[in-house]
C-alpha positions as YAML, in Angstrom:
chain: A
units: angstrom
residues:
- id: 1
  name: MET
  ca: [24.59, 8.24, -22.92]
- id: 2
  name: HIS
  ca: [23.64, 8.30, -19.09]
- id: 3
  name: THR
  ca: [25.22, 8.95, -15.97]
- id: 4
  name: VAL
  ca: [25.63, 8.16, -12.39]
- id: 5
  name: GLY
  ca: [24.90, 12.04, -12.30]
- id: 6
  name: SER
  ca: [21.56, 12.12, -14.33]
- id: 7
  name: ILE
  ca: [20.17, 8.97, -12.87]
- id: 8
  name: SER
  ca: [21.22, 10.35, -9.39]
- id: 9
  name: GLU
  ca: [19.19, 13.82, -10.38]
- id: 10
  name: PHE
  ca: [16.06, 11.69, -11.88]
- id: 11
  name: LEU
  ca: [15.87, 9.26, -8.43]
- id: 12
  name: GLU
  ca: [16.01, 12.82, -6.60]
- id: 13
  name: ALA
  ca: [13.07, 14.33, -8.17]
- id: 14
  name: TYR
  ca: [11.55, 11.04, -7.60]
- id: 15
  name: ALA
  ca: [12.16, 10.71, -4.19]
- id: 16
  name: PRO
  ca: [13.45, 14.22, -2.82]
- id: 17
  name: PRO
  ca: [16.26, 13.73, 0.05]
- id: 18
  name: SER
  ca: [14.29, 16.20, 1.98]
- id: 19
  name: LEU
  ca: [11.49, 13.36, 2.79]
- id: 20
  name: ALA
  ca: [14.46, 11.77, 4.34]
- id: 21
  name: GLU
  ca: [14.62, 11.56, 8.25]
- id: 22
  name: ASP
  ca: [17.21, 13.74, 10.16]
- id: 23
  name: TRP
  ca: [19.07, 10.53, 10.93]
- id: 24
  name: ASP
  ca: [19.16, 8.97, 7.42]
- id: 25
  name: ASN
  ca: [22.10, 8.64, 4.77]
- id: 26
  name: VAL
  ca: [20.51, 9.06, 1.44]
- id: 27
  name: GLY
  ca: [21.88, 10.50, -1.99]
- id: 28
  name: LEU
  ca: [24.73, 9.39, -3.79]
- id: 29
  name: LEU
  ca: [26.98, 7.63, -1.26]
- id: 30
  name: VAL
  ca: [29.80, 6.28, -3.71]
- id: 31
  name: GLY
  ca: [31.02, 7.19, -7.06]
- id: 32
  name: ASP
  ca: [31.90, 9.59, -10.12]
- id: 33
  name: PRO
  ca: [28.60, 11.73, -10.93]
- id: 34
  name: GLY
  ca: [30.20, 11.73, -14.80]
- id: 35
  name: GLN
  ca: [30.56, 8.06, -14.79]
- id: 36
  name: THR
  ca: [28.81, 6.43, -17.70]
- id: 37
  name: VAL
  ca: [25.85, 3.95, -16.76]
- id: 38
  name: GLN
  ca: [24.78, 1.17, -18.81]
- id: 39
  name: ARG
  ca: [23.57, -1.34, -16.30]
- id: 40
  name: VAL
  ca: [21.47, -0.84, -12.73]
- id: 41
  name: MET
  ca: [20.81, -3.17, -10.14]
- id: 42
  name: THR
  ca: [18.35, -2.38, -6.95]
- id: 43
  name: CYS
  ca: [18.49, -4.36, -3.77]
- id: 44
  name: LEU
  ca: [16.97, -3.75, -0.44]
- id: 45
  name: THR
  ca: [20.24, -4.02, 0.92]
- id: 46
  name: ILE
  ca: [24.21, -4.68, -0.07]
- id: 47
  name: THR
  ca: [24.95, -8.15, 0.71]
- id: 48
  name: PRO
  ca: [28.12, -10.38, -0.24]
- id: 49
  name: GLU
  ca: [25.60, -12.38, -2.33]
- id: 50
  name: SER
  ca: [24.27, -9.02, -4.27]
- id: 51
  name: ALA
  ca: [27.67, -7.29, -4.02]
- id: 52
  name: ASP
  ca: [29.14, -10.76, -6.06]
- id: 53
  name: GLU
  ca: [26.04, -10.31, -8.36]
- id: 54
  name: ALA
  ca: [26.63, -6.90, -9.40]
- id: 55
  name: ILE
  ca: [30.32, -7.31, -10.27]
- id: 56
  name: ALA
  ca: [29.76, -10.46, -12.01]
- id: 57
  name: ASP
  ca: [26.92, -9.10, -14.15]
- id: 58
  name: GLY
  ca: [29.11, -5.98, -14.90]
- id: 59
  name: VAL
  ca: [26.70, -3.20, -12.76]
- id: 60
  name: ASN
  ca: [27.99, 0.43, -12.92]
- id: 61
  name: MET
  ca: [25.49, 1.40, -10.22]
- id: 62
  name: ILE
  ca: [23.59, 0.00, -7.54]
- id: 63
  name: VAL
  ca: [20.43, 1.91, -5.81]
- id: 64
  name: THR
  ca: [19.69, 0.25, -2.63]
- id: 65
  name: HIS
  ca: [17.48, 0.78, -0.28]
- id: 66
  name: HIS
  ca: [19.41, 0.62, 2.92]
- id: 67
  name: PRO
  ca: [22.37, 2.74, 2.34]
- id: 68
  name: LEU
  ca: [25.98, 1.97, 2.81]
- id: 69
  name: PRO
  ca: [27.52, 3.57, 4.31]
- id: 70
  name: PHE
  ca: [24.62, 3.72, 7.01]
- id: 71
  name: ARG
  ca: [26.65, 5.54, 9.49]
- id: 72
  name: PRO
  ca: [30.31, 7.78, 9.16]
- id: 73
  name: LEU
  ca: [33.41, 5.42, 8.69]
- id: 74
  name: ARG
  ca: [36.63, 6.53, 10.36]
- id: 75
  name: ARG
  ca: [38.58, 4.53, 7.81]
- id: 76
  name: LEU
  ca: [37.85, 1.81, 5.02]
- id: 77
  name: THR
  ca: [39.29, -1.07, 5.16]
- id: 78
  name: THR
  ca: [38.61, -4.59, 4.43]
- id: 79
  name: GLU
  ca: [39.07, -5.79, 8.19]
- id: 80
  name: SER
  ca: [35.15, -4.74, 8.46]
- id: 81
  name: HIS
  ca: [31.97, -6.12, 7.10]
- id: 82
  name: GLU
  ca: [30.82, -2.88, 5.54]
- id: 83
  name: GLY
  ca: [34.55, -1.88, 4.69]
- id: 84
  name: ARG
  ca: [34.68, -5.01, 2.34]
- id: 85
  name: LEU
  ca: [31.94, -4.49, 0.56]
- id: 86
  name: LEU
  ca: [32.55, -1.23, -0.33]
- id: 87
  name: TRP
  ca: [36.15, -1.60, -1.70]
- id: 88
  name: GLN
  ca: [34.79, -4.41, -3.43]
- id: 89
  name: LEU
  ca: [32.20, -2.27, -5.25]
- id: 90
  name: MET
  ca: [34.41, 0.52, -5.76]
- id: 91
  name: SER
  ca: [37.50, -1.63, -6.71]
- id: 92
  name: GLY
  ca: [34.75, -2.44, -9.64]
- id: 93
  name: GLY
  ca: [33.72, 0.91, -10.43]
- id: 94
  name: VAL
  ca: [30.12, 0.37, -8.82]
- id: 95
  name: ALA
  ca: [27.98, 3.73, -7.80]
- id: 96
  name: ILE
  ca: [25.58, 3.45, -4.75]
- id: 97
  name: TYR
  ca: [22.73, 5.20, -4.27]
- id: 98
  name: SER
  ca: [20.41, 5.28, -1.94]
- id: 99
  name: PRO
  ca: [16.65, 6.75, -1.63]
- id: 100
  name: HIS
  ca: [15.78, 5.06, 1.88]
- id: 101
  name: THR
  ca: [13.59, 6.98, 3.94]
- id: 102
  name: ALA
  ca: [12.56, 9.32, 0.84]
- id: 103
  name: PHE
  ca: [11.36, 6.41, -1.03]
- id: 104
  name: ASP
  ca: [9.13, 5.81, 2.22]
- id: 105
  name: SER
  ca: [8.05, 8.67, 2.05]
- id: 106
  name: CYS
  ca: [7.64, 10.18, -1.71]
- id: 107
  name: ARG
  ca: [3.90, 10.36, -3.59]
- id: 108
  name: ARG
  ca: [4.87, 6.84, -4.91]
- id: 109
  name: GLY
  ca: [6.98, 5.74, -2.27]
- id: 110
  name: ILE
  ca: [6.55, 2.40, -0.26]
- id: 111
  name: ASN
  ca: [4.17, 3.36, 2.09]
- id: 112
  name: ARG
  ca: [1.82, 4.79, -0.33]
- id: 113
  name: GLN
  ca: [2.41, 1.55, -2.02]
- id: 114
  name: LEU
  ca: [1.41, -0.39, 0.71]
- id: 115
  name: ALA
  ca: [-1.95, 1.80, 1.12]
- id: 116
  name: GLU
  ca: [-2.89, 0.37, -2.39]
- id: 117
  name: GLY
  ca: [-1.70, -2.77, -2.13]
- id: 118
  name: ILE
  ca: [-4.75, -3.28, 1.01]
- id: 119
  name: ALA
  ca: [-7.15, -0.74, -1.01]
- id: 120
  name: LEU
  ca: [-7.30, 2.03, 1.28]
- id: 121
  name: ARG
  ca: [-8.92, 4.72, 0.32]
- id: 122
  name: ASP
  ca: [-8.63, 8.43, 1.41]
- id: 123
  name: VAL
  ca: [-4.99, 8.25, 1.87]
- id: 124
  name: HIS
  ca: [-2.67, 10.57, 4.04]
- id: 125
  name: PRO
  ca: [0.36, 10.57, 5.76]
- id: 126
  name: LEU
  ca: [0.87, 10.07, 9.11]
- id: 127
  name: VAL
  ca: [3.40, 12.50, 9.42]
- id: 128
  name: PRO
  ca: [2.76, 15.05, 6.92]
- id: 129
  name: VAL
  ca: [5.00, 17.18, 5.26]
- id: 130
  name: GLU
  ca: [4.80, 21.23, 5.15]
- id: 131
  name: ASN
  ca: [5.41, 22.77, 2.26]
- id: 132
  name: GLU
  ca: [6.34, 26.64, 2.27]
- id: 133
  name: SER
  ca: [3.62, 28.68, -0.24]
- id: 134
  name: ASN
  ca: [2.62, 32.38, -0.59]
- id: 135
  name: ASN
  ca: [0.39, 31.82, 2.01]
- id: 136
  name: GLY
  ca: [2.67, 30.43, 4.71]
- id: 137
  name: ALA
  ca: [3.00, 26.86, 5.52]
- id: 138
  name: ASP
  ca: [0.46, 24.21, 4.19]
- id: 139
  name: VAL
  ca: [0.18, 20.21, 3.66]
- id: 140
  name: ASP
  ca: [1.27, 18.12, 0.95]
- id: 141
  name: VAL
  ca: [-1.23, 15.31, 1.61]
- id: 142
  name: THR
  ca: [1.07, 13.39, -0.89]
- id: 143
  name: MET
  ca: [4.12, 12.94, 0.76]
- id: 144
  name: GLY
  ca: [4.99, 12.28, 4.41]
- id: 145
  name: GLY
  ca: [5.54, 9.68, 7.01]
- id: 146
  name: GLY
  ca: [3.46, 6.43, 6.86]
- id: 147
  name: ARG
  ca: [0.37, 6.51, 5.77]
- id: 148
  name: HIS
  ca: [-3.71, 6.11, 7.08]
- id: 149
  name: GLY
  ca: [-6.98, 5.45, 5.40]
- id: 150
  name: THR
  ca: [-10.08, 3.77, 5.35]
- id: 151
  name: LEU
  ca: [-11.21, 0.43, 4.19]
- id: 152
  name: ASP
  ca: [-14.29, 0.22, 1.74]
- id: 153
  name: ALA
  ca: [-15.82, -1.77, 4.35]
- id: 154
  name: PRO
  ca: [-15.29, -3.08, 8.10]
- id: 155
  name: LEU
  ca: [-12.42, -6.23, 7.80]
- id: 156
  name: GLU
  ca: [-11.53, -8.68, 10.59]
- id: 157
  name: LEU
  ca: [-7.99, -8.51, 11.48]
- id: 158
  name: ALA
  ca: [-6.84, -11.62, 9.97]
- id: 159
  name: ALA
  ca: [-8.62, -11.07, 6.81]
- id: 160
  name: LEU
  ca: [-6.78, -7.78, 6.51]
- id: 161
  name: ALA
  ca: [-3.49, -10.04, 6.91]
- id: 162
  name: GLY
  ca: [-4.71, -12.64, 4.17]
- id: 163
  name: ARG
  ca: [-5.25, -9.68, 1.96]
- id: 164
  name: LEU
  ca: [-1.25, -8.61, 2.46]
- id: 165
  name: LYS
  ca: [-0.26, -12.01, 2.45]
- id: 166
  name: ALA
  ca: [-1.77, -12.33, -1.15]
- id: 167
  name: PHE
  ca: [-0.11, -8.79, -2.15]
- id: 168
  name: LEU
  ca: [3.73, -9.29, -0.67]
- id: 169
  name: ALA
  ca: [3.38, -13.32, -2.07]
- id: 170
  name: VAL
  ca: [4.57, -14.24, 1.74]
- id: 171
  name: ASP
  ca: [3.25, -16.98, 3.88]
- id: 172
  name: ARG
  ca: [2.88, -15.82, 7.18]
- id: 173
  name: VAL
  ca: [2.85, -12.59, 8.66]
- id: 174
  name: GLN
  ca: [2.68, -11.83, 13.13]
- id: 175
  name: LEU
  ca: [-0.36, -10.41, 14.74]
- id: 176
  name: VAL
  ca: [-1.22, -8.25, 18.08]
- id: 177
  name: GLY
  ca: [-5.02, -8.49, 18.11]
- id: 178
  name: GLU
  ca: [-8.18, -10.29, 18.34]
- id: 179
  name: PRO
  ca: [-7.71, -11.87, 14.53]
- id: 180
  name: THR
  ca: [-11.86, -11.74, 14.37]
- id: 181
  name: ARG
  ca: [-11.77, -7.81, 14.86]
- id: 182
  name: ALA
  ca: [-13.60, -5.26, 12.36]
- id: 183
  name: LEU
  ca: [-11.08, -3.09, 11.39]
- id: 184
  name: ARG
  ca: [-12.08, 0.11, 9.29]
- id: 185
  name: ARG
  ca: [-9.39, 2.87, 9.57]
- id: 186
  name: VAL
  ca: [-5.61, 1.54, 9.07]
- id: 187
  name: ALA
  ca: [-2.26, 3.07, 9.10]
- id: 188
  name: VAL
  ca: [0.82, 1.63, 7.27]
- id: 189
  name: ALA
  ca: [4.44, 2.05, 7.66]
- id: 190
  name: CYS
  ca: [7.34, 0.26, 5.88]
- id: 191
  name: GLY
  ca: [10.40, -1.17, 7.60]
- id: 192
  name: SER
  ca: [11.26, -0.93, 11.96]
- id: 193
  name: ALA
  ca: [8.24, 1.35, 12.55]
- id: 194
  name: GLY
  ca: [7.11, 1.60, 16.08]
- id: 195
  name: THR
  ca: [7.51, 4.92, 16.02]
- id: 196
  name: PHE
  ca: [4.67, 5.65, 13.89]
- id: 197
  name: LEU
  ca: [2.65, 4.16, 16.76]
- id: 198
  name: GLN
  ca: [1.60, 7.18, 18.60]
- id: 199
  name: PRO
  ca: [0.67, 9.03, 14.93]
- id: 200
  name: ALA
  ca: [-1.50, 6.10, 14.02]
- id: 201
  name: ILE
  ca: [-3.29, 6.30, 17.73]
- id: 202
  name: ALA
  ca: [-3.60, 10.16, 17.25]
- id: 203
  name: ALA
  ca: [-5.04, 9.64, 13.70]
- id: 204
  name: GLY
  ca: [-7.63, 7.38, 15.26]
- id: 205
  name: CYS
  ca: [-6.81, 4.00, 13.44]
- id: 206
  name: GLU
  ca: [-7.58, 0.80, 15.13]
- id: 207
  name: ALA
  ca: [-4.59, -1.15, 13.20]
- id: 208
  name: LEU
  ca: [-0.64, -0.64, 12.10]
- id: 209
  name: VAL
  ca: [0.81, -2.54, 9.14]
- id: 210
  name: THR
  ca: [4.54, -2.30, 9.49]
- id: 211
  name: GLY
  ca: [7.51, -4.36, 9.06]
- id: 212
  name: GLU
  ca: [8.47, -4.91, 12.55]
- id: 213
  name: VAL
  ca: [8.45, -3.23, 15.70]
- id: 214
  name: SER
  ca: [9.92, -4.22, 19.23]
- id: 215
  name: PHE
  ca: [8.35, -6.68, 22.22]
- id: 216
  name: HIS
  ca: [7.24, -3.60, 24.23]
- id: 217
  name: THR
  ca: [5.96, -1.64, 21.28]
- id: 218
  name: CYS
  ca: [3.49, -4.82, 20.74]
- id: 219
  name: LEU
  ca: [2.39, -4.28, 24.34]
- id: 220
  name: GLU
  ca: [2.00, -0.77, 24.00]
- id: 221
  name: ALA
  ca: [-0.36, -1.44, 20.67]
- id: 222
  name: GLN
  ca: [-2.03, -4.01, 22.78]
- id: 223
  name: ALA
  ca: [-2.99, -1.81, 25.76]
- id: 224
  name: ALA
  ca: [-3.77, 1.09, 23.85]
- id: 225
  name: GLY
  ca: [-6.16, -1.09, 21.35]
- id: 226
  name: VAL
  ca: [-4.61, -0.75, 18.30]
- id: 227
  name: ALA
  ca: [-4.06, -3.94, 16.23]
- id: 228
  name: LEU
  ca: [-0.39, -4.68, 14.50]
- id: 229
  name: ILE
  ca: [0.20, -6.98, 11.58]
- id: 230
  name: LEU
  ca: [3.63, -7.50, 11.41]
- id: 231
  name: LEU
  ca: [5.19, -8.13, 7.94]
- id: 232
  name: GLY
  ca: [8.86, -8.58, 8.43]
- id: 233
  name: HIS
  ca: [10.90, -5.95, 7.75]
- id: 234
  name: TYR
  ca: [12.38, -7.46, 4.18]
- id: 235
  name: ALA
  ca: [8.64, -8.44, 3.08]
- id: 236
  name: SER
  ca: [7.26, -4.93, 4.00]
- id: 237
  name: GLU
  ca: [9.64, -2.92, 1.85]
- id: 238
  name: ARG
  ca: [11.47, -5.48, -0.81]
- id: 239
  name: PHE
  ca: [8.40, -5.68, -2.81]
- id: 240
  name: ALA
  ca: [8.78, -2.02, -3.45]
- id: 241
  name: VAL
  ca: [12.87, -2.00, -4.53]
- id: 242
  name: ALA
  ca: [11.85, -4.62, -7.39]
- id: 243
  name: GLY
  ca: [9.54, -2.21, -8.34]
- id: 244
  name: LEU
  ca: [11.82, 0.62, -8.61]
- id: 245
  name: ALA
  ca: [13.61, -1.30, -11.27]
- id: 246
  name: ASP
  ca: [10.74, -1.42, -13.26]
- id: 247
  name: VAL
  ca: [10.63, 2.63, -12.91]
- id: 248
  name: LEU
  ca: [14.19, 3.15, -13.40]
- id: 249
  name: ALA
  ca: [13.91, 0.65, -16.63]
- id: 250
  name: GLU
  ca: [10.46, 2.96, -18.10]
- id: 251
  name: ALA
  ca: [12.60, 6.34, -17.41]
- id: 252
  name: PHE
  ca: [15.86, 4.90, -18.69]
- id: 253
  name: PRO
  ca: [14.87, 2.31, -21.80]
- id: 254
  name: GLU
  ca: [18.66, 2.36, -23.04]
- id: 255
  name: LEU
  ca: [19.89, 0.93, -19.60]
- id: 256
  name: SER
  ca: [19.70, -2.66, -18.72]
- id: 257
  name: VAL
  ca: [18.29, -2.61, -14.98]
- id: 258
  name: TRP
  ca: [17.15, -5.55, -12.89]
- id: 259
  name: ALA
  ca: [16.40, -5.89, -9.35]
- id: 260
  name: SER
  ca: [18.88, -8.33, -7.60]
- id: 261
  name: ARG
  ca: [18.29, -12.05, -8.30]
- id: 262
  name: HIS
  ca: [20.40, -13.22, -5.46]
- id: 263
  name: GLU
  ca: [18.84, -11.08, -2.68]
- id: 264
  name: GLN
  ca: [16.93, -13.06, -0.05]
- id: 265
  name: ASN
  ca: [15.40, -12.69, 3.13]
- id: 266
  name: PRO
  ca: [17.94, -13.70, 6.00]
- id: 267
  name: LEU
  ca: [15.02, -14.80, 8.36]
- id: 268
  name: GLN
  ca: [12.93, -18.04, 7.85]
- id: 269
  name: TRP
  ca: [9.99, -19.47, 9.33]
- id: 270
  name: TYR
  ca: [10.50, -23.28, 10.42]
...
């Protein structure tokens, strides 16, 4: 018999909450740790569609990348969007766990998977995590914010974009920089990661792959001579949320685990 608590403990070991950004809200956010779990669903974000799916399919626990709630709530009523979703799920006995930026930065997290998806070598975190040891603080090269590494051979920006489109099964990405520019050292940072531009520059990277950045960050990158590949927030993270369902299914073979079948990218290209 598995519980909300035992699954939470597994997720905490897989993506330690200590890796999360200070502003983040990670861990078990809603639920009774002692509740028995038989059905688990992963999703990028809890939406009305994914909440309806969870209730209809008898889910006991949602593992969502984006936290719900994200910020402290002064009241929990159905008068707000967050309140309606939380009331619906709580009324249905659905627990909520979010690994968010801890999952971005862990050993087998989203950024590591992105780096492997484009075949980067000698991969290290852009913002390493310091561990305490008997000899003082040392750097753990397997965990931290973002990743950077080297391609086996120089690759044009357009070709690298094509590699990413194939890996993520998307039709389009956005570029900042000359498509024929040859690249060798590349950084990756999933989601909305404009803050990783400066660490990428400091690491000597010629390109940063991310989900989205502001217009002004695009100009900053252009001025610094760093190319950008913008995948879209959804595409840069959703693939790993689906993979997390496989991780949970392998760790808990007695459970029914799946990635939301109804979640969709709200942004469409025309």
